[in-house]
Legacy VTK file of the C-alpha trace (Angstrom):
# vtk DataFile Version 3.0
C-alpha trace
ASCII
DATASET POLYDATA
POINTS 97 float
-0.010 -0.011 0.005
1.337 3.379 -1.012
0.263 6.361 1.024
0.854 10.032 0.741
-0.035 12.777 3.098
-1.019 15.935 1.298
-2.443 19.318 2.266
-5.891 20.142 1.090
-5.983 23.952 1.051
-9.597 23.993 -0.228
-10.835 22.109 2.863
-10.459 23.567 6.311
-10.686 21.788 9.633
-12.858 23.066 12.466
-10.110 25.433 13.593
-9.982 26.963 10.108
-6.588 25.423 9.284
-5.944 23.479 6.038
-6.760 19.849 6.543
-4.141 17.134 6.151
-5.466 14.413 3.798
-4.182 10.853 3.616
-4.185 9.591 0.027
-4.101 5.776 -0.354
-3.755 3.465 -3.316
-5.783 0.227 -3.083
-6.522 -2.567 -5.494
-9.773 -4.481 -5.875
-10.582 -6.532 -2.786
-8.132 -4.511 -0.672
-9.391 -2.395 2.186
-8.559 0.198 4.770
-9.600 0.352 8.408
-10.836 3.528 10.093
-10.456 3.013 13.798
-11.199 -0.523 15.051
-14.687 -0.936 13.619
-14.990 0.656 10.168
-13.669 -1.117 7.070
-13.749 0.387 3.578
-13.134 -2.175 0.807
-12.654 -1.565 -2.953
-15.203 -3.819 -4.662
-14.623 -2.828 -8.270
-13.067 -0.205 -10.466
-14.071 0.159 -14.121
-11.798 3.102 -14.824
-14.465 5.789 -14.268
-16.304 4.470 -11.225
-15.089 2.853 -8.006
-17.497 0.770 -5.950
-16.747 0.745 -2.224
-18.105 -1.538 0.441
-18.305 -0.039 3.907
-18.695 -2.123 7.091
-19.530 0.011 10.104
-21.474 -0.391 13.331
-25.193 0.288 12.955
-24.893 3.419 15.157
-22.451 5.058 12.641
-24.171 7.057 9.860
-22.639 6.548 6.441
-23.820 8.868 3.617
-22.641 10.123 0.256
-21.413 13.699 0.684
-24.268 15.227 -1.249
-26.807 13.397 0.933
-24.952 14.377 4.111
-24.949 18.063 3.028
-28.652 17.907 2.193
-29.329 16.485 5.688
-27.223 19.213 7.258
-29.118 21.841 5.214
-32.464 20.411 6.400
-31.234 20.459 10.006
-30.116 24.079 9.588
-33.402 25.045 7.929
-35.286 23.386 10.788
-33.099 25.200 13.373
-33.641 28.529 11.554
-37.397 27.867 11.478
-37.471 27.178 15.208
-35.412 30.274 15.838
-37.774 32.453 13.757
-40.755 30.906 15.564
-39.184 31.628 18.977
-38.351 35.209 17.918
-41.894 35.789 16.706
-43.271 34.378 19.945
-40.930 36.576 22.022
-41.959 39.696 20.024
-45.677 38.874 20.426
-45.138 38.383 24.154
-43.445 41.806 24.496
-46.220 43.521 22.494
-48.981 42.010 24.701
-47.460 43.509 27.850
LINES 1 98
97 0 1 2 3 4 5 6 7 8 9 10 11 12 13 14 15 16 17 18 19 20 21 22 23 24 25 26 27 28 29 30 31 32 33 34 35 36 37 38 39 40 41 42 43 44 45 46 47 48 49 50 51 52 53 54 55 56 57 58 59 60 61 62 63 64 65 66 67 68 69 70 71 72 73 74 75 76 77 78 79 80 81 82 83 84 85 86 87 88 89 90 91 92 93 94 95 96
């Protein structure tokens, strides 16, 4: 297995610093472990698409990035909606005094 640590200046960590990204080369049927319980295995590679198999505990969410971002957007929209509702309620309460 070849590996290469590279900087990813387009992606920032939570502290706003560039994230260090580990780049690995794997062949079909080879895998990597993330921690003790998550295994990512290369199932196939046709030159344009790579199929990955992911074994993880049932309490670990695994999503494609676009799905994850959509979920995060829904959560933020929901939080914004609750915040607007709370603000409207607070304003109504002040006006009724």
